[in-house]
C-alpha positions in Angstrom: 97.1 -4.8 100.2 97.3 -7.7 97.7 95.4 -7.8 94.5 94.4 -11.1 93.0 93.3 -11.3 89.4 89.8 -12.7 89.4 88.6 -13.9 86.0 85.4 -12.2 85.0 82.3 -14.2 84.0 83.0 -13.9 80.3 86.5 -15.4 80.7 85.0 -18.2 82.8 82.2 -18.8 80.3 84.7 -18.9 77.4 86.9 -21.3 79.3 84.0 -23.6 80.0 83.0 -23.5 76.3 86.5 -24.3 75.1 86.8 -27.2 77.6 83.4 -28.7 76.8 84.0 -28.3 73.0 87.4 -30.0 73.2 86.1 -32.7 75.5 83.1 -33.5 73.3 85.2 -33.6 70.1 88.1 -35.6 71.6 85.7 -38.0 73.4 83.8 -38.6 70.1 86.9 -39.1 68.1 88.5 -41.4 70.7 85.4 -43.5 71.2 84.9 -43.8 67.4 88.6 -44.8 67.0 88.3 -47.4 69.7 85.1 -48.8 68.2 86.5 -49.0 64.7 89.8 -50.6 65.8 88.1 -53.1 68.1 85.7 -54.1 65.3 88.5 -54.4 62.7 90.9 -56.3 65.0 88.5 -58.6 66.8 85.0 -58.1 65.6 84.1 -56.4 69.0 80.8 -54.5 68.7 80.6 -50.9 70.0 78.4 -51.8 73.0 81.2 -54.1 74.3 83.7 -51.2 73.9 81.4 -49.0 76.0 80.9 -51.7 78.6 84.7 -52.1 78.8 85.0 -48.4 79.9 82.3 -49.1 82.5 84.3 -52.1 83.7 86.6 -49.7 85.4 83.8 -49.3 87.9 81.9 -52.5 87.7 84.6 -55.0 86.8 83.6 -58.0 84.7 80.0 -57.6 85.8 79.9 -54.7 83.3 79.7 -57.1 80.4 76.5 -58.8 81.7 74.5 -55.7 82.4 73.6 -54.7 78.9 72.7 -51.2 77.8 72.9 -49.8 81.4 76.6 -50.3 81.7 77.2 -49.3 78.1 75.6 -45.9 78.8 77.6 -45.6 82.0 80.7 -46.3 79.9 79.9 -43.6 77.4 79.3 -41.1 80.2 82.5 -42.0 82.0 84.4 -41.8 78.7 83.2 -38.2 78.1 84.0 -37.2 81.7 87.5 -38.5 81.2 87.9 -36.7 77.8 86.6 -33.4 79.2 88.9 -33.7 82.2 91.8 -34.2 79.8 90.7 -31.1 77.9 90.3 -29.1 81.2 93.8 -30.0 82.3 95.3 -29.0 78.9 93.4 -25.8 78.8 94.4 -24.8 82.4 98.0 -25.7 81.7 98.0 -23.6 78.5 97.2 -20.5 80.5 100.6 -20.8 82.1 102.7 -22.7 79.5 102.4 -20.7 76.3 104.3 -23.5 74.5 101.0 -25.5 74.5 99.5 -22.7 72.4 102.5 -21.8 70.2 103.6 -25.4 69.4 100.3 -27.1 68.9 101.4 -30.2 67.0 104.4 -31.0 69.2 102.4 -30.2 72.4 99.4 -32.2 71.1 101.5 -35.3 70.4 103.3 -35.1 73.7 100.0 -34.6 75.5 98.5 -37.6 73.8 101.5 -39.7 74.9 101.1 -38.4 78.5 97.4 -39.1 78.5 98.0 -42.6 77.2 100.7 -43.4 79.8 98.6 -41.9 82.6 95.4 -43.9 81.6 97.3 -47.2 81.0 99.8 -47.1 83.9 98.0 -45.2 86.6 94.2 -45.1 86.1 93.6 -48.7 84.7 95.7 -50.4 87.4 93.7 -48.6 90.1 90.4 -49.5 88.4 88.3 -52.7 88.5 89.3 -53.5 84.8 90.4 -57.1 84.5 94.2 -57.3 84.0 95.2 -58.9 80.8 98.4 -58.7 78.7 98.3 -56.2 75.9 100.5 -57.0 72.8 102.9 -54.4 71.6 100.8 -53.8 68.5 97.8 -53.1 70.7 99.8 -50.6 72.8 101.1 -48.8 69.6 97.6 -48.6 68.1 96.1 -47.4 71.4 98.8 -44.7 71.8 98.2 -43.6 68.2 94.5 -43.3 68.8 95.0 -41.2 71.9 97.6 -39.0 70.1 95.4 -38.4 67.0 92.0 -38.4 68.6 92.7 -36.8 72.0 96.0 -35.0 72.2 96.1 -33.2 68.9 92.4 -32.3 68.8 92.5 -30.8 72.3 95.7 -28.9 71.5 94.2 -27.6 68.2 90.9 -26.6 69.8 92.5 -24.8 72.7 94.8 -23.0 70.3 91.9 -22.0 68.0 90.0 -20.5 70.9 93.1 -18.8 72.3 93.6 -16.5 69.3 
C-alpha cells in the first residue's frame, strides 16, 4: 500500500495566500517601476505601458483601443506576476536554498524571470519586434530583480517561517 502525502486545506489555503500576496506585491512594484522608468526615459504615460502588456495578445491594435486594452494589460500583468510567485513558491517547497538564501535566490530568480520573459514569452507573443538598447536591457533586468525576484523571495521566506 502506498501513502501519498496530501496537503490539508489549511496548507493549501496558506499557499494560496502566500502566492496571491507575492503576486500582488511583485505585480504592483513591477508595474510601478515600468511606468516610472518609461515616463522618465521617454515621457510614456502609464496607459501606454499597460497597453504594451496587452500588445502581447493584440499586437499593435492594443495601442488604438484605449482603456479596454489598458485594463487587459494590467490583468495580464498581474496574472504573470502571480504565476511567477506560484512557481517560486512551489520550487521553494523542494529547494530549501530558495528559503535559506533569500537575497541570492531572489536576484537569480529575477534574472531567470527577465530572461524567460524577454527571450521566450515576448518572441512567442504578438508584441512588435524592436531593438532594445543595452541600457534598456540593464534597466529592465534591474526592475525585474528588485521588483519581482527579491520581493517574491522575501515574501515566500517570510511566510515560510
